[in-house]
C-alpha positions as CSV (number, residue, x, y, z in Angstrom):
1,X,-15.1,20.4,-1.0
2,X,-14.3,18.9,2.0
3,X,-14.7,21.0,5.5
4,X,-10.9,19.9,6.1
5,X,-9.5,21.3,2.3
6,X,-11.1,24.5,3.6
7,X,-9.4,25.2,6.3
8,X,-6.3,23.8,4.9
9,X,-7.0,26.5,2.4
10,X,-6.4,28.8,5.2
11,X,-3.8,27.1,7.2
12,X,-1.7,27.4,4.7
13,X,-1.4,30.9,3.5
14,X,-1.1,31.6,6.9
15,X,2.3,29.9,7.9
16,X,3.7,31.6,4.4
17,X,2.8,34.4,5.2
18,X,4.1,33.8,9.2
19,X,7.2,32.6,7.3
20,X,8.1,36.5,5.8
21,X,6.5,38.5,8.7
22,X,8.6,36.6,11.1
23,X,12.2,37.6,9.2
24,X,11.4,40.9,8.7
25,X,10.3,41.5,12.2
26,X,13.0,39.7,13.4
27,X,11.0,36.9,15.2
28,X,13.7,33.8,15.1
29,X,10.9,31.9,17.1
30,X,8.2,32.0,15.2
31,X,10.3,31.3,12.2
32,X,11.3,27.5,14.4
33,X,8.5,26.3,15.8
34,X,5.6,27.8,13.3
35,X,6.9,27.9,10.0
36,X,9.6,25.6,9.4
37,X,9.6,21.9,9.2
38,X,12.3,19.7,10.5
39,X,14.3,19.7,7.3
40,X,14.1,22.7,4.2
41,X,15.2,22.6,1.2
42,X,16.2,25.7,0.0
43,X,16.7,26.5,-3.6
44,X,18.5,30.6,-3.9
45,X,20.2,29.8,-6.6
46,X,18.6,32.5,-9.1
47,X,19.2,34.8,-6.4
48,X,22.5,34.2,-5.2
49,X,24.8,31.1,-7.4
50,X,25.4,28.8,-4.9
51,X,23.2,24.9,-4.9
52,X,20.4,24.0,-3.8
53,X,20.7,23.3,0.5
54,X,18.9,21.1,2.7
55,X,18.9,22.6,5.8
56,X,17.8,22.0,9.5
57,X,15.3,23.8,11.2
58,X,18.0,25.5,13.7
59,X,20.3,26.2,10.3
60,X,18.2,27.9,8.2
61,X,16.4,29.8,11.4
62,X,20.4,30.9,11.9
63,X,20.7,31.6,8.8
64,X,18.1,33.7,7.7
65,X,18.5,35.9,11.2
66,X,22.1,36.6,10.0
67,X,20.6,38.0,6.8
68,X,17.8,39.6,8.3
69,X,20.1,41.2,10.8
70,X,22.6,42.6,8.1
71,X,19.2,44.8,6.7
72,X,17.9,47.9,8.9
73,X,14.5,47.4,7.5
74,X,13.1,44.7,5.6
75,X,9.1,44.1,4.0
76,X,7.9,40.8,2.1
77,X,4.4,41.3,0.7
78,X,3.4,37.8,-0.2
79,X,0.9,37.4,-3.3
80,X,-1.2,35.0,-4.9
81,X,-0.8,32.3,-3.1
82,X,-1.9,28.5,-4.8
83,X,-1.6,25.8,-2.9
84,X,-2.0,23.1,-5.3
85,X,-3.7,20.6,-3.4
86,X,-3.7,16.7,-5.0
87,X,-6.6,14.9,-6.0
88,X,-6.8,12.9,-3.1
89,X,-5.8,14.0,0.4
90,X,-1.8,14.5,1.0
91,X,0.4,15.3,3.9
92,X,2.6,17.6,1.3
93,X,0.8,19.8,-1.1
94,X,3.0,22.1,-3.3
95,X,2.1,25.8,-3.3
96,X,3.0,28.8,-5.9
97,X,3.5,32.3,-5.0
98,X,4.8,35.7,-5.8
99,X,7.0,38.0,-3.4
100,X,7.6,41.6,-4.0
101,X,10.6,42.3,-1.3
102,X,12.2,45.7,-0.5
103,X,15.6,45.9,1.7
104,X,17.3,49.0,3.5
105,X,21.2,48.8,5.0
106,X,21.6,52.1,6.7
107,X,25.3,52.8,8.1
108,X,25.9,56.3,9.8
109,X,28.0,58.2,7.2
110,X,27.8,55.8,4.1
111,X,25.8,55.5,1.6
112,X,22.0,54.3,2.3
113,X,21.9,50.9,0.3
114,X,18.9,49.0,-1.1
115,X,17.3,46.4,-3.2
116,X,14.4,45.3,-4.2
117,X,13.3,41.9,-5.9
118,X,10.1,40.5,-7.0
119,X,10.0,36.9,-7.9
120,X,7.6,33.5,-7.8
121,X,8.2,31.2,-5.4
122,X,7.6,27.5,-5.9
123,X,7.4,25.9,-2.5
124,X,6.3,22.5,-0.7
125,X,4.2,22.1,3.0
126,X,3.9,19.1,4.5
127,X,1.8,18.7,7.6
128,X,2.8,18.2,10.7
129,X,0.9,16.7,13.1
130,X,0.5,17.7,17.1
131,X,2.6,20.7,16.4
132,X,-0.3,23.1,17.1
133,X,-3.9,24.6,15.2
134,X,-1.8,24.8,12.1
135,X,-0.3,21.6,11.2
136,X,1.8,22.7,8.1
137,X,5.4,24.0,7.6
138,X,7.5,25.3,5.1
139,X,9.7,22.1,3.7
140,X,10.7,23.3,0.9
141,X,11.4,26.5,-1.2
142,X,12.3,28.1,-4.4
143,X,12.5,31.6,-5.2
144,X,12.7,32.7,-9.2
145,X,14.0,36.0,-10.0
146,X,11.8,37.7,-12.1
147,X,13.3,41.4,-11.7
148,X,15.7,43.0,-9.2
149,X,16.3,47.0,-8.8
150,X,18.9,49.0,-6.6
151,X,21.7,48.3,-5.3
152,X,23.0,45.3,-6.9
153,X,26.2,44.3,-4.4
154,X,23.7,44.2,-1.6
155,X,24.2,40.4,-0.8
156,X,28.3,40.6,-1.8
157,X,28.5,43.6,0.3
158,X,27.2,40.7,3.3
159,X,30.0,38.1,2.4
160,X,32.9,41.1,1.8
161,X,31.9,42.1,5.7
162,X,32.7,38.5,7.0
163,X,35.8,38.3,5.5
164,X,34.9,36.3,2.5
165,X,36.1,37.8,-1.5
166,X,34.1,38.6,-3.7
167,X,34.5,34.9,-5.9
168,X,33.9,37.3,-9.5
169,X,30.4,36.4,-10.2
170,X,28.5,38.8,-12.3
171,X,27.3,41.4,-10.6
172,X,29.5,40.6,-7.1
173,X,27.1,38.1,-6.0
174,X,28.9,35.4,-3.7
175,X,28.1,32.0,-3.0
176,X,28.0,31.8,0.1
177,X,24.3,33.8,0.6
178,X,23.3,30.9,-1.4
179,X,25.0,28.8,0.8
180,X,23.8,29.0,4.9
181,X,26.7,26.9,5.3
182,X,29.2,30.3,4.5
183,X,27.8,32.1,7.2
184,X,27.1,29.7,9.9
185,X,30.6,29.4,9.8
186,X,30.6,25.7,8.9
């Protein structure tokens, strides 16, 4: 195994851990400059319905910050990160991982709302030359729900608070959350 391949085995997980650390700690600049590629395929249909989105870096960062601002506390634990390197050198690498998610919303005078989700992730990272010490950026992210517990209308409440009606899906999950343009007002 080459020295570069060994280095990439460290740098790719670093990018992915930064992604959720930046979300949890509200650091949009870190997402924008050190995590996401210029365009990202986002597939959260297993969580929220809707369809796969192809978003610009700025669109996805804005979408994620709206989601994060809705929560009081957020924690993502990323485990089992497995880059699937092709046999030859490549600037695109599929990655599998697991994530354990805890989200909490506290509003004085209202019931505490919490949700937990365990998911597998199918991702793709791309090498962006000239982007600093770590050139790997997330270009595709798909979440596959394994288990969800807690307040099932957590995200549907966000839609309702944005003046959108429930779309009648089971569990009250709205299509807006799976569609970044809904929350960004496009």
